[in-house]
N, C-alpha and C positions, 0 to 999 in steps of 0.2 A: 319219125321221132320228133322232128322240129315242129310238124303240124300239131302233134299231140301236145307238145309243150306249150304252143300258142293257145290251144283250146283250153288247156288246164289253167293257164294264166288268166284268161278271161273269166273262166268259171270261178276261180278263187278270188279274183278282184270283185266279181259280182257278189260273192258270199261276204267278203269284207264290207262291201257297201250295203248289203242287206237287200239287194234288188238286182235284176238283170241290167247290165250297163252297156252292152253293145253286141257286136257280132264277132264270131271267130275271125282272127286276123286283123281286126280293126285296131291297130296299134295307136293311131292318132286319136280315135274315139276314147280309147282306154286312158291315154294321158290327159285328155280333156276332162274325163270323169274325175280323175284324181284332183285336178286343179279346182273343179267345181265343188267337190267335197271339201277341200281345204278352205275354200272361201265361205261356203254356206253352212257346213256342218249338218248333213242330212240326218234326220232323227233315226232312221232305220239302220244306220251303219253299225256294224259290229266291231270293226277295228278302226282306230283313228287313222285318218288319211296319212299322217306322217309315219305311221308304222305299217302301211299296206305293203310296201316293197319287202320289208323284212318278213311279214307274214306269208306273202306269196312264196318267197324263197324257202321258208321252213316247210310250208304245206306241200309245195311241189316236190321237195325231196322226200317227204313222207309218202306221197302218192307214187313216186317212181320206185320206192323200195317195197311197197306193199304187194303181197300176192293177190290181194282182193281189191285192187285199185278201182276196178269198174263198179264194184258195189259202193265204194266211197264216192265216186263221181256221181252215181245215181242219187245218193243221199244228199250231196251238196246241191245237185241240180233241182231236186224236189224242194229243198229249202228255199232256193232262189226263186223258183217259179211261183211259190206260194204268195210272194209279195204282190202279185198282180191279180189275185183272185178275190172272190167274195169271202166274208168271214167263214162261211160254211166250207167253201171250196179250199180255202187256205188251211183251215184246220185239218181237213182230210189229207192234204198234201204234206203238211208238216208231220202228221202222224205217220204217213208212209215213209217220210225221211227218217223218223225215229226207228221204225221197223227195219229200214235198210241198214242203219247203224248196227242194230242188233244182229241182222243177218251177217254183216261183216264180222262181228264178234263171234257168232256161232261157227263161221268157217275158219276162224283162227284157232279153234279148239274143237274138242269132241263133245257134241251136245246130243248124243243119242244115249238113252238109258241102257240099252243092250246093244251089242254088236249085231250087224245085220243078219248073220246066220243064226244067232241065238233068238233074235226076235221073230224070224221066219218060223222057227219051231214053235214059239209061243203063239204066233198068229194061227198056225194050223190047229193047235190045241184049243184055242179060244173059239174058232169057227166050229170045231166039232162039238164043243160044249154048248154053244148057242143053238146049234142045230137040234140038239136033244132037249133043250129047255122047254118045259111045258107051255110057256108063254109065246114061244116062237116056232115050235116044231112044225106047226101046220101053216105057217105064214112066211113063205120064202121071200116075199117082197119086203117085209119089215126086216128080216134077217139081212137082206142085201144092203139095206140102208145102214145098218149097224156095221156090216163088214167094211163099208167105205170109210168108216171113221176109225177103224182099228189101228191103222198106221200112225195116227196121231198120238196113240198111247206111248210110242217110243220117242217122243220129242219132249224135251224139258219144257215146262210151262213158261209162257211169256214172262210172268212175274219173276220166276227164278232167274232167267237170263238177264232181265233188266236189272235186278238187284245185284247180281254178280258183276255185271258190267260196271255199275256205279262203284262197287267196292274195289274192283281191280284197277279202274282208271282214276279212282278217288274223285269222282264227280259229286260234288255237294249240291243237292237240290232241295235242301231242307227249308229254304226260304220261299220256295215256289209252290204253286198249286200242285198237289200230289198227282202223279201219273196213276198210281195204284190205290185201291181202297175198296170198301164196300159200295155196291151200286147206289145205295141210298145216300152216300156221301158225295156223289158226283165227282169222282176222280176224272182226270182227263181221258183215261181209257174208256170210261162209261159214256162220256160225251161223244167220243169217236164212234163207239158202238151204236149209239142212237142215231147219229148222223148217217153212218154208212148203211143202216137198215131202214132209212126213210123217214125218221122223225124230222118234221119240218121246223121244229123249235118255234113255231108260230106263237105259242102261248107263253113263251119265256122271254125275258128281257134281252134285247139285242146287245145291250151293253155288257151283260154278263158273259155272253158268248165271245165277244171281242176281248174281254179281259182274259177268259180262258185261253183264247187263241194266242194272246201275247205271252202268257206263261208257258204254253207249249213251245212257242218260238224260242224263248230263252232257254228252255230245257234242252231242245234239240241243238241250239247253238252251243251250249256248254259241252254237250256230248261230242259234237263234231270238232269243235276247237281242240278238245283234249286229244281226240284220235289223230288230228292233224298236227299235233305237237306244239300247239300255241297255248300259253297260259291263259286260263279264263280270266285271271285277275288283270290281264292287260287288254281286256275287251270291254265292250259296253253291255255284255251279258253277265258280267260278274256281280256278285251280291253287293259289293261296296259301291260300284257305280250305280246300280239300280236303287239302292237305298238312298243315295244322294240325289238322283235325277228322276227316277221313274216312280212318282207317287202312287200311280195306279196299282203297282205291285203290292202295296201294303193292304189293300182292301179286298184281296181275293176271297177271304173267308165270307165277307158280307155278300160278294157277288155270287159265290157258290151257294149260299143259303137261298138266293132268289130263284135257283133252279127247282127247288123242292115244290 
């Protein structure tokens, strides 16, 4: 338990700093990190150095109480590791952190459309219908490909879970680059889809991708801070702080237009 507590402390301190700060058990390095942050004010920090101890105490308690603590640790770890990657790599890591937060949320509630036994019955009926369909009756290989996707029909869509998470946790993202939207509007989800499927973004401005990455970072930060029990308004990811300090946040519409 003590080892896990030390590991959690380092992870949460790294999250507060916005970057990996040391190695597990490195108590002296951790204290040095806090002193350095207090003196220099690292731009990527999410929580003010003077509030880091309070944040770690609140977030550690949240982790210890959660039935899904490992999922939360993974989400925080992905967020922290993204700071050392390329814009493309960090975008993918941050989106994976977002998906991990939603996985945590799914596990906290029931997010299957039908109970397993009912869906099994529906699955058998669907396979029987597909087998008799004139477009597929003579093509077992194509039917098999569709069969592999049937299980996905019993899962709530990503967009539904994301919106419900934001409503339930009262996470306001209205000032940031939208996660969801039509593909031609270049929501963050579409950028992630293009990156994960091999689009090199070579013909698109690097500055626009960096801007999108920063908005995704603030989005995930707000989601994690809320789940960990820390007010977004007491962080550097909050709308008031960003409006006053992060001018790049205001031009996301112009940067998004450059993707077209």
